[in-house]
Structures are given as C-alpha cells and as structure tokens.
C-alpha positions as protocol buffer text, in pm:
chain_id: "A"
residue {
  index: 1
  type: UNK
  ca { x: 1528 y: -19 z: -2651 }
}
residue {
  index: 2
  type: UNK
  ca { x: 1605 y: 337 z: -2758 }
}
residue {
  index: 3
  type: UNK
  ca { x: 1345 y: 470 z: -2515 }
}
residue {
  index: 4
  type: UNK
  ca { x: 1505 y: 285 z: -2224 }
}
residue {
  index: 5
  type: UNK
  ca { x: 1851 y: 399 z: -2331 }
}
residue {
  index: 6
  type: UNK
  ca { x: 1732 y: 760 z: -2356 }
}
residue {
  index: 7
  type: UNK
  ca { x: 1571 y: 734 z: -2013 }
}
residue {
  index: 8
  type: UNK
  ca { x: 1896 y: 607 z: -1863 }
}
residue {
  index: 9
  type: UNK
  ca { x: 2080 y: 880 z: -2052 }
}
residue {
  index: 10
  type: UNK
  ca { x: 1859 y: 1146 z: -1890 }
}
residue {
  index: 11
  type: UNK
  ca { x: 1926 y: 997 z: -1547 }
}
residue {
  index: 12
  type: UNK
  ca { x: 2301 y: 1001 z: -1614 }
}
residue {
  index: 13
  type: UNK
  ca { x: 2288 y: 1366 z: -1724 }
}
residue {
  index: 14
  type: UNK
  ca { x: 2088 y: 1458 z: -1415 }
}
residue {
  index: 15
  type: UNK
  ca { x: 2339 y: 1275 z: -1195 }
}
residue {
  index: 16
  type: UNK
  ca { x: 2624 y: 1455 z: -1370 }
}
residue {
  index: 17
  type: UNK
  ca { x: 2458 y: 1794 z: -1320 }
}
residue {
  index: 18
  type: UNK
  ca { x: 2411 y: 1734 z: -945 }
}
residue {
  index: 19
  type: UNK
  ca { x: 2765 y: 1597 z: -927 }
}
residue {
  index: 20
  type: UNK
  ca { x: 2913 y: 1909 z: -1086 }
}
residue {
  index: 21
  type: UNK
  ca { x: 2710 y: 2143 z: -867 }
}
residue {
  index: 22
  type: UNK
  ca { x: 2806 y: 1954 z: -556 }
}
residue {
  index: 23
  type: UNK
  ca { x: 3177 y: 1892 z: -610 }
}
residue {
  index: 24
  type: UNK
  ca { x: 3297 y: 2164 z: -846 }
}
residue {
  index: 25
  type: UNK
  ca { x: 3078 y: 2468 z: -783 }
}
residue {
  index: 26
  type: UNK
  ca { x: 3046 y: 2456 z: -404 }
}
residue {
  index: 27
  type: UNK
  ca { x: 3329 y: 2670 z: -263 }
}
residue {
  index: 28
  type: UNK
  ca { x: 3266 y: 2554 z: 94 }
}
residue {
  index: 29
  type: UNK
  ca { x: 3408 y: 2215 z: -1 }
}
residue {
  index: 30
  type: UNK
  ca { x: 3756 y: 2369 z: -2 }
}
residue {
  index: 31
  type: UNK
  ca { x: 3749 y: 2374 z: 378 }
}
residue {
  index: 32
  type: UNK
  ca { x: 3786 y: 1998 z: 412 }
}
residue {
  index: 33
  type: UNK
  ca { x: 3937 y: 1832 z: 105 }
}
residue {
  index: 34
  type: UNK
  ca { x: 3976 y: 1494 z: 278 }
}
residue {
  index: 35
  type: UNK
  ca { x: 3604 y: 1474 z: 349 }
}
residue {
  index: 36
  type: UNK
  ca { x: 3524 y: 1562 z: -11 }
}
residue {
  index: 37
  type: UNK
  ca { x: 3762 y: 1291 z: -133 }
}
residue {
  index: 38
  type: UNK
  ca { x: 3587 y: 1036 z: 90 }
}
residue {
  index: 39
  type: UNK
  ca { x: 3252 y: 1135 z: -59 }
}
residue {
  index: 40
  type: UNK
  ca { x: 3393 y: 1108 z: -410 }
}
residue {
  index: 41
  type: UNK
  ca { x: 3514 y: 755 z: -344 }
}
residue {
  index: 42
  type: UNK
  ca { x: 3164 y: 669 z: -220 }
}
residue {
  index: 43
  type: UNK
  ca { x: 3024 y: 820 z: -539 }
}
residue {
  index: 44
  type: UNK
  ca { x: 3239 y: 575 z: -733 }
}
residue {
  index: 45
  type: UNK
  ca { x: 2998 y: 301 z: -620 }
}
residue {
  index: 46
  type: UNK
  ca { x: 2700 y: 486 z: -771 }
}
residue {
  index: 47
  type: UNK
  ca { x: 2893 y: 538 z: -1093 }
}
residue {
  index: 48
  type: UNK
  ca { x: 2979 y: 167 z: -1095 }
}
residue {
  index: 49
  type: UNK
  ca { x: 2607 y: 85 z: -1072 }
}
residue {
  index: 50
  type: UNK
  ca { x: 2542 y: 311 z: -1370 }
}
residue {
  index: 51
  type: UNK
  ca { x: 2819 y: 132 z: -1559 }
}
residue {
  index: 52
  type: UNK
  ca { x: 2659 y: -205 z: -1491 }
}
residue {
  index: 53
  type: UNK
  ca { x: 2328 y: -80 z: -1634 }
}
residue {
  index: 54
  type: UNK
  ca { x: 2500 y: 58 z: -1944 }
}
residue {
  index: 55
  type: UNK
  ca { x: 2685 y: -273 z: -1988 }
}
residue {
  index: 56
  type: UNK
  ca { x: 2356 y: -457 z: -1958 }
}
residue {
  index: 57
  type: UNK
  ca { x: 2208 y: -243 z: -2237 }
}
residue {
  index: 58
  type: UNK
  ca { x: 2515 y: -304 z: -2454 }
}
residue {
  index: 59
  type: UNK
  ca { x: 2495 y: -681 z: -2405 }
}
residue {
  index: 60
  type: UNK
  ca { x: 2124 y: -683 z: -2482 }
}
residue {
  index: 61
  type: UNK
  ca { x: 2186 y: -485 z: -2800 }
}
residue {
  index: 62
  type: UNK
  ca { x: 2460 y: -732 z: -2902 }
}
residue {
  index: 63
  type: UNK
  ca { x: 2220 y: -1021 z: -2852 }
}
residue {
  index: 64
  type: UNK
  ca { x: 1947 y: -841 z: -3041 }
}
residue {
  index: 65
  type: UNK
  ca { x: 2168 y: -771 z: -3342 }
}
residue {
  index: 66
  type: UNK
  ca { x: 2408 y: -1064 z: -3322 }
}
residue {
  index: 67
  type: UNK
  ca { x: 2344 y: -1158 z: -3685 }
}
residue {
  index: 68
  type: UNK
  ca { x: 2359 y: -806 z: -3824 }
}
residue {
  index: 69
  type: UNK
  ca { x: 2674 y: -607 z: -3737 }
}
residue {
  index: 70
  type: UNK
  ca { x: 2563 y: -312 z: -3951 }
}
residue {
  index: 71
  type: UNK
  ca { x: 2249 y: -261 z: -3742 }
}
residue {
  index: 72
  type: UNK
  ca { x: 2457 y: -286 z: -3427 }
}
residue {
  index: 73
  type: UNK
  ca { x: 2684 y: -5 z: -3546 }
}
residue {
  index: 74
  type: UNK
  ca { x: 2390 y: 205 z: -3670 }
}
residue {
  index: 75
  type: UNK
  ca { x: 2210 y: 188 z: -3336 }
}
residue {
  index: 76
  type: UNK
  ca { x: 2449 y: 342 z: -3084 }
}
residue {
  index: 77
  type: UNK
  ca { x: 2326 y: 381 z: -2730 }
}
residue {
  index: 78
  type: UNK
  ca { x: 2306 y: 738 z: -2607 }
}
residue {
  index: 79
  type: UNK
  ca { x: 2359 y: 619 z: -2251 }
}
residue {
  index: 80
  type: UNK
  ca { x: 2704 y: 481 z: -2342 }
}
residue {
  index: 81
  type: UNK
  ca { x: 2829 y: 821 z: -2455 }
}
residue {
  index: 82
  type: UNK
  ca { x: 2681 y: 992 z: -2150 }
}
residue {
  index: 83
  type: UNK
  ca { x: 2828 y: 733 z: -1914 }
}
residue {
  index: 84
  type: UNK
  ca { x: 3175 y: 773 z: -2069 }
}
residue {
  index: 85
  type: UNK
  ca { x: 3152 y: 1148 z: -2019 }
}
residue {
  index: 86
  type: UNK
  ca { x: 3040 y: 1105 z: -1658 }
}
residue {
  index: 87
  type: UNK
  ca { x: 3326 y: 864 z: -1591 }
}
residue {
  index: 88
  type: UNK
  ca { x: 3577 y: 1110 z: -1737 }
}
residue {
  index: 89
  type: UNK
  ca { x: 3435 y: 1396 z: -1527 }
}
residue {
  index: 90
  type: UNK
  ca { x: 3454 y: 1175 z: -1218 }
}
residue {
  index: 91
  type: UNK
  ca { x: 3816 y: 1075 z: -1283 }
}
residue {
  index: 92
  type: UNK
  ca { x: 3922 y: 1436 z: -1343 }
}
residue {
  index: 93
  type: UNK
  ca { x: 3735 y: 1552 z: -1032 }
}
residue {
  index: 94
  type: UNK
  ca { x: 3913 y: 1289 z: -822 }
}
residue {
  index: 95
  type: UNK
  ca { x: 4249 y: 1406 z: -957 }
}
residue {
  index: 96
  type: UNK
  ca { x: 4161 y: 1767 z: -884 }
}
residue {
  index: 97
  type: UNK
  ca { x: 4059 y: 1699 z: -524 }
}
residue {
  index: 98
  type: UNK
  ca { x: 4368 y: 1484 z: -464 }
}
residue {
  index: 99
  type: UNK
  ca { x: 4586 y: 1771 z: -584 }
}
residue {
  index: 100
  type: UNK
  ca { x: 4394 y: 2022 z: -371 }
}
residue {
  index: 101
  type: UNK
  ca { x: 4429 y: 1800 z: -63 }
}
residue {
  index: 102
  type: UNK
  ca { x: 4802 y: 1762 z: -126 }
}
residue {
  index: 103
  type: UNK
  ca { x: 4863 y: 2136 z: -162 }
}
residue {
  index: 104
  type: UNK
  ca { x: 4643 y: 2221 z: 132 }
}
residue {
  index: 105
  type: UNK
  ca { x: 4851 y: 1980 z: 342 }
}
residue {
  index: 106
  type: UNK
  ca { x: 5173 y: 2135 z: 210 }
}
residue {
  index: 107
  type: UNK
  ca { x: 5044 y: 2485 z: 287 }
}
residue {
  index: 108
  type: UNK
  ca { x: 4959 y: 2382 z: 643 }
}
residue {
  index: 109
  type: UNK
  ca { x: 5300 y: 2223 z: 680 }
}
residue {
  index: 110
  type: UNK
  ca { x: 5472 y: 2542 z: 561 }
}
residue {
  index: 111
  type: UNK
  ca { x: 5281 y: 2752 z: 812 }
}
residue {
  index: 112
  type: UNK
  ca { x: 5343 y: 2524 z: 1109 }
}
residue {
  index: 113
  type: UNK
  ca { x: 5698 y: 2399 z: 1053 }
}
residue {
  index: 114
  type: UNK
  ca { x: 6003 y: 2618 z: 1115 }
}
residue {
  index: 115
  type: UNK
  ca { x: 6171 y: 2720 z: 793 }
}
residue {
  index: 116
  type: UNK
  ca { x: 6493 y: 2525 z: 850 }
}
residue {
  index: 117
  type: UNK
  ca { x: 6303 y: 2199 z: 910 }
}
residue {
  index: 118
  type: UNK
  ca { x: 6093 y: 2218 z: 596 }
}
residue {
  index: 119
  type: UNK
  ca { x: 6131 y: 1923 z: 362 }
}
residue {
  index: 120
  type: UNK
  ca { x: 6106 y: 2086 z: 22 }
}
C-alpha cells in the first residue's frame, strides 16, 4: 500500500512541477490571459482525477484498518499531503490568472476609452 501511495505521490509531484513550469514560469503566457485561464479550467479535470485516486487510497486504508484506529493514524498516505498541496497551488494559480486577466482588461480599457468616459 505504501509503495502504491509513494508511486502516486511521485506522479503528483511530477505533475505539480510541470504545472508550475507551464503556468507560473512561462512569461509568454502573459500575452493571452484568457487562453491560460481556459487551460487551467481544463487542468481542473486532471486534478479531479488525481483526487479520485487519492480518495480511493484513503477508502482502502480505512477498510484495511477499520478495527484499529491507531494504525490508521500511524499510516498516513504521502499522496494525500501531495494532493492537498497541488490543489492549493492550483487554486492560487487560478486566482492569480483571474486577477491578471482582470487588470489586463482594465489596462486595455484605459488605453482605448477617452478619459471622461472611463468607469473607474
């Protein structure tokens, strides 16, 4: 069980590394924030699949140690911690790109709208 959990944990870390390189380190993404947001929402599906696997491991562990709560607490799954971190990174990245898209839109509006007609 621990081997499978560690394997899933490695996959989650690898996914997180590619995710960070793709959405937070690539400066070319700033050109089209809306496209990046669309991709991030599609990535939510992949993260949901990871969550279902982590949930499956949790449920199996509960069944395995249903009579012994101490063993259940002493055998935490590494994939659970890694998934929670990935989910937090994803949520914060979504917030960041939503804010960037908003301010990019506001900047464009300020450049194209006459000063008197600006809705500030």
